[in-house]
N, CA and C of each residue as an Amber inpcrd file, in Angstrom:
protein
   243
  11.8240000  15.8380000   8.5400000  11.9010000  15.1010000   7.4320000
  11.8640000  16.1930000   6.1450000  12.4810000  16.2000000   5.0620000
  12.6780000  16.9590000   3.8110000  11.2640000  17.1490000   3.3900000
  10.5120000  18.2830000   3.0920000   9.5290000  18.2070000   2.3100000
   8.8380000  17.7200000   1.1010000  10.2070000  17.7500000   0.3030000
   9.7380000  16.8450000  -1.0170000   9.9030000  15.1160000  -0.8370000
  10.7640000  14.9170000   0.0490000  10.9570000  13.7060000   0.3390000
   9.4900000  13.3200000   1.0510000   8.8890000  13.7520000   1.9130000
   7.7600000  13.7040000   2.7350000   7.1120000  13.7050000   1.9100000
   6.5440000  14.5050000   0.6740000   5.2400000  14.2790000  -0.6790000
   6.0890000  13.1340000  -1.1950000   7.1580000  12.8860000  -1.3590000
   6.4520000  11.8720000  -2.3580000   6.7660000  10.4850000  -2.1100000
   6.8200000  10.4680000  -0.4900000   6.8520000   9.1280000   0.4250000
   5.2040000   9.1180000   0.1040000   4.1550000   9.9640000   0.5800000
   2.7130000  10.2750000   0.7340000   2.2930000   9.8660000  -0.9320000
   2.9800000  10.6030000  -1.8360000   2.3460000   9.9990000  -3.0250000
   2.5290000   8.4820000  -3.4510000   3.6760000   7.7860000  -3.2810000
   4.1800000   6.5650000  -3.2160000   3.3890000   5.6110000  -2.6310000
   3.1400000   6.1490000  -1.0480000   2.3080000   4.6880000  -0.1770000
   0.4320000   4.7670000  -0.9430000   0.3740000   6.4060000  -1.3620000
  -1.0710000   6.1040000  -1.7330000  -1.1400000   5.7350000  -3.0770000
  -0.3040000   5.7570000  -4.2440000  -0.3030000   5.1960000  -5.4340000
  -0.1800000   3.6240000  -5.1720000   0.4370000   3.2540000  -4.2450000
   0.7140000   1.6620000  -3.9770000  -0.5100000   1.3560000  -3.2170000
  -1.0560000   2.0130000  -2.5910000  -2.3870000   1.2860000  -1.7220000
  -3.5710000   1.2260000  -2.6870000  -3.7050000   2.2930000  -3.4330000
  -4.3700000   2.0010000  -4.6130000  -4.2410000   1.3410000  -6.0090000
  -3.2510000   0.8940000  -5.9320000  -2.7950000  -0.5640000  -6.9730000
  -3.2040000  -1.6510000  -6.1770000  -2.7530000  -1.6160000  -4.9830000
  -3.2910000  -2.7500000  -3.8500000  -4.8180000  -3.2490000  -4.0030000
  -5.5660000  -2.0960000  -3.8310000  -6.7680000  -2.0050000  -3.7720000
  -7.7140000  -2.3670000  -4.9940000  -7.0700000  -2.1210000  -6.3060000
  -7.2160000  -2.4510000  -7.5660000  -7.1360000  -3.8070000  -7.9740000
  -6.1970000  -3.6540000  -8.2880000  -5.1390000  -5.0910000  -8.6520000
  -6.1040000  -6.2490000  -8.7700000  -6.1370000  -7.0410000  -7.5690000
  -6.2370000  -8.2870000  -7.3170000  -8.0530000  -8.4410000  -7.9930000
  -8.9230000  -7.3800000  -8.2760000 -10.0790000  -7.9870000  -9.0110000
  -9.8120000  -7.6690000 -10.5530000  -8.4350000  -7.6350000 -10.8850000
  -8.1900000  -7.6160000 -12.4870000  -8.1240000  -8.6410000 -13.1900000
  -8.3290000  -8.6470000 -14.5810000  -8.1290000  -9.7090000 -15.5730000
  -6.4530000  -9.6300000 -15.3860000  -5.6670000  -8.5150000 -15.1680000
  -4.4140000  -8.6400000 -14.9240000  -3.9330000 -10.0220000 -13.6750000
  -4.7500000  -9.5290000 -12.2600000  -4.0360000 -10.7130000 -11.3990000
  -4.7420000 -11.9710000 -11.7540000  -5.6910000 -12.6050000 -12.9170000
  -5.8950000 -13.8580000 -13.1390000  -4.7030000 -14.3370000 -14.3950000
  -4.3560000 -13.1970000 -15.2680000  -3.5230000 -13.7260000 -16.2480000
  -2.2360000 -13.0310000 -15.9640000  -1.5110000 -13.7990000 -15.5160000
   0.0050000 -12.9170000 -14.9830000   0.9170000 -14.5420000 -15.0600000
   2.2890000 -13.9360000 -15.0200000   3.8340000 -14.4370000 -15.1810000
   3.2010000 -15.9940000 -14.4810000   3.1230000 -15.2260000 -13.1680000
   3.5890000 -16.3010000 -12.1430000   2.1930000 -17.5140000 -11.8600000
   1.3190000 -17.3770000 -12.5050000   0.3960000 -17.9120000 -12.3550000
   0.6320000 -19.2940000 -13.7960000   1.1010000 -18.4040000 -14.9530000
   1.0310000 -19.6690000 -16.2830000   1.9660000 -20.2900000 -15.9720000
   3.4560000 -20.0350000 -15.1940000   4.4670000 -20.6770000 -14.8510000
   4.1470000 -21.9160000 -13.3840000   3.4780000 -21.2620000 -12.3210000
   3.5120000 -22.0380000 -11.0080000   1.7340000 -22.2880000 -11.2460000
   0.9830000 -23.2340000 -11.4700000  -0.1490000 -23.2230000 -11.4090000
  -0.5890000 -23.6040000 -10.3290000   0.6000000 -24.4430000  -9.8440000
  -0.1710000 -24.6260000  -8.2540000  -0.3680000 -23.3040000  -7.4060000
  -0.3730000 -22.4390000  -7.5120000  -0.2370000 -21.3100000  -7.0970000
  -1.6120000 -20.5230000  -7.4730000  -2.0310000 -21.5280000  -8.6610000
  -3.8240000 -20.8000000  -8.8980000  -5.0180000 -20.5970000  -7.7680000
  -5.1510000 -21.8860000  -7.4850000  -6.0810000 -21.8610000  -6.5240000
  -5.7370000 -21.1250000  -5.0790000  -4.6470000 -20.7280000  -5.0700000
  -4.7470000 -20.0110000  -3.6030000  -4.5390000 -18.6720000  -3.9010000
  -4.1170000 -17.9550000  -5.3020000  -3.8210000 -16.5880000  -5.4010000
  -5.6470000 -15.8010000  -5.7680000  -6.1820000 -16.8620000  -6.5170000
  -7.4500000 -16.7740000  -6.7680000  -8.5530000 -16.8710000  -6.1720000
  -8.2100000 -17.1390000  -4.9400000  -9.1140000 -17.1880000  -3.8860000
  -9.5860000 -15.6850000  -3.4500000 -10.6640000 -15.6270000  -3.1740000
 -11.1700000 -14.4240000  -2.7860000 -10.8050000 -13.8740000  -1.7550000
 -10.5460000 -14.9280000  -0.5500000 -10.2170000 -13.9720000   0.8270000
  -8.4800000 -13.9730000   0.7210000  -7.7250000 -14.4630000  -0.3970000
  -6.0790000 -13.8790000  -0.7340000  -6.1270000 -12.5370000  -1.3460000
  -7.4830000 -12.5080000  -2.4940000  -7.6820000 -10.8510000  -2.8550000
  -8.2510000  -9.9720000  -1.7360000  -9.4010000 -10.6680000  -1.1060000
  -9.5530000  -9.7720000  -0.0320000  -8.4550000  -8.8980000   0.9590000
  -7.4770000 -10.0580000   1.0190000  -5.9350000  -9.4020000   2.0980000
  -5.3560000  -8.3120000   1.4340000  -5.0000000  -8.6480000   0.0360000
  -4.1510000  -7.8450000  -0.6130000  -5.1990000  -6.5560000  -0.5580000
  -5.9670000  -6.1500000  -0.7310000  -7.0650000  -5.0020000  -1.1710000
  -6.9340000  -4.6930000   0.4010000  -7.1490000  -5.3120000   1.2410000
  -6.6880000  -4.5730000   2.5500000  -5.6300000  -3.9650000   2.6490000
  -4.8130000  -4.7730000   2.6570000  -3.0120000  -3.9420000   2.8540000
  -3.3540000  -2.9500000   1.8070000  -4.0280000  -2.2510000   0.4760000
  -4.4210000  -1.4890000  -0.4220000  -4.4480000  -0.3280000   0.7040000
  -5.7600000  -0.9120000   1.3990000  -6.8830000   0.1620000   2.0150000
  -5.5400000   0.4910000   3.2940000  -4.8570000  -0.4100000   4.0920000
  -4.3530000  -0.0710000   5.7860000  -2.9020000   1.1310000   4.4140000
  -2.5920000   0.9710000   2.9750000  -1.1750000   1.8540000   2.8640000
  -1.9060000   3.4300000   2.5640000  -3.4780000   3.3250000   1.8720000
  -4.1360000   4.9090000   1.4260000  -4.3130000   5.2490000   3.1410000
  -4.7850000   4.2660000   3.9730000  -4.7150000   5.4410000   5.3490000
  -3.2280000   5.7420000   5.9580000  -2.2000000   5.0580000   5.8890000
  -1.0570000   5.4940000   5.9700000  -0.6380000   6.9160000   5.1130000
  -0.6890000   6.5360000   3.7940000  -0.8110000   8.1490000   3.1770000
  -1.2530000   9.1400000   3.8630000  -2.4670000   9.0580000   4.4490000
  -3.6110000  10.5570000   4.4190000  -3.1240000  10.3610000   5.9060000
  -2.5750000   9.5480000   6.7170000  -1.9110000  10.0560000   7.9560000
  -0.3940000  10.4940000   7.9410000  -0.1580000  10.3770000   7.0870000
   1.5540000  10.8130000   7.0870000   1.1770000  12.8010000   6.4470000
  -0.0910000  12.6030000   5.6430000  -0.4050000  13.9390000   5.1370000
  -0.2410000  15.1660000   6.8610000  -0.9540000  14.9250000   7.7410000
  -1.3850000  15.4670000   9.1900000   0.0530000  16.2260000   9.6620000
  -0.0170000  17.3910000  10.0240000   1.5930000  18.3060000  10.5810000
   1.5860000  17.5110000  11.5810000   2.8480000  16.9150000  11.9460000
   3.3930000  16.0030000  12.9720000   3.5210000  17.5110000  14.4330000
   3.1290000  17.1660000  15.5440000   3.4860000  18.1190000  16.6610000
   5.2500000  18.3460000  17.2130000   5.6580000  19.3520000  17.0690000
   7.0810000  19.4080000  17.5390000   7.0920000  18.9930000  18.7460000
   8.1820000  18.3140000  19.0190000   8.5230000  18.0890000  20.6300000
   8.8060000  19.1060000  21.6760000   8.7480000  18.9940000  22.1590000
   8.8000000  20.1590000  23.4990000  10.5130000  20.7010000  23.6480000
  10.4660000  21.7440000  23.6580000  11.9760000  22.0340000  23.4040000
  12.6650000  22.3470000  24.7940000  13.8480000  21.6920000  25.6020000
  13.9450000  21.5550000  26.7620000  14.9270000  23.0060000  26.9600000
  14.6710000  24.0190000  27.7430000  15.4030000  24.9440000  27.8270000
  16.7420000  24.8840000  28.4120000  17.8790000  25.4610000  27.7460000
  19.3670000  25.5480000  28.4410000  19.1900000  26.1720000  29.2990000
  20.4220000  25.8820000  30.2840000  20.5330000  26.3710000  31.3110000
  22.2470000  27.1000000  31.5090000
């Protein structure tokens, strides 16, 4: 994979993970477009288990970014005959 593309993917994964980790516990999560237009979603999206699930996805995304930083071993080359 191209180095620049890989670096952008790592940055994107880390930033999305940080956002998903932090966002459910802010006031923005409680006062947004969907909750004001669909009040039936209020008890579901404000439940601590749903917030924890979204934060857990953020943690997994951060781990994915750190996993992408590690160098990948090259596959063994088969000698040509």
